[in-house]
C-alpha positions in Angstrom: 51.1 44.5 72.0 48.4 42.8 74.1 47.0 39.3 72.7 43.5 40.5 72.9 44.6 42.9 69.7 45.6 39.8 67.8 42.3 38.0 68.2 40.2 37.4 65.1 36.9 38.7 65.3 33.6 36.6 65.4 32.5 35.6 61.8 29.5 37.5 60.5 26.0 35.8 61.1 23.4 36.4 58.7 20.2 37.4 60.4 17.2 34.9 59.4 14.6 35.9 56.6 11.8 34.1 58.5 10.8 35.7 62.0 11.7 33.7 65.1 7.8 33.4 66.2 7.4 32.0 62.8 10.3 29.5 63.0 9.2 28.2 66.4 5.7 27.3 65.0 7.5 24.6 62.8 8.3 22.3 65.9 4.7 22.2 66.9 2.8 21.8 63.6 5.2 19.1 62.5 4.7 17.3 66.3 1.2 17.4 66.1 0.8 16.5 62.3 3.1 13.2 63.0 1.3 12.6 66.3 -2.1 12.3 64.3 -0.8 10.0 61.8 1.0 7.7 64.4 -2.4 7.8 66.0 -4.3 7.0 62.9 -1.7 4.1 61.9 -2.3 2.9 65.3 -5.8 2.7 65.2 -6.0 1.1 61.7 -3.1 -1.5 62.6 -4.6 -2.7 65.8 -8.3 -1.6 65.8 -8.9 0.2 69.2 -5.8 -0.9 71.1 -5.3 2.2 73.1 -1.5 1.4 74.2 -0.4 0.9 70.7 -2.4 4.0 69.6 -0.7 6.2 72.2 2.8 4.7 71.4 2.1 5.6 67.9 1.1 9.1 68.7 4.2 9.6 70.9 6.7 8.3 68.5 5.0 10.4 65.8 5.3 13.5 68.0 9.0 13.0 69.0 9.7 12.4 65.2 7.9 15.3 64.1 9.5 17.7 67.0 12.9 16.6 65.6 11.8 17.1 62.0 10.5 20.7 62.8 13.5 21.7 65.0 16.0 20.5 61.9 13.9 22.6 59.7 14.0 25.9 61.9 17.8 25.4 62.1 18.2 25.0 58.3 15.9 28.3 57.9 17.7 30.0 60.2 20.9 29.7 58.2 22.9 28.1 61.0 
């Protein structure tokens, strides 16, 4: 008997309850939300130091992107 007949099948993956279009928005929303918080924190901490405000916004957007990505993966059931 050929070996291909002895292979196990792929495990069943349950389809996600939330549509893909709605899940992708999670990254964008979290990135924008935390970027705004980083910008506000940079503004109040340094009083119009633009470099710190930009760094805070970029750090917030990066962290928000990864939080949103993790949230989407958990909602997808992977």
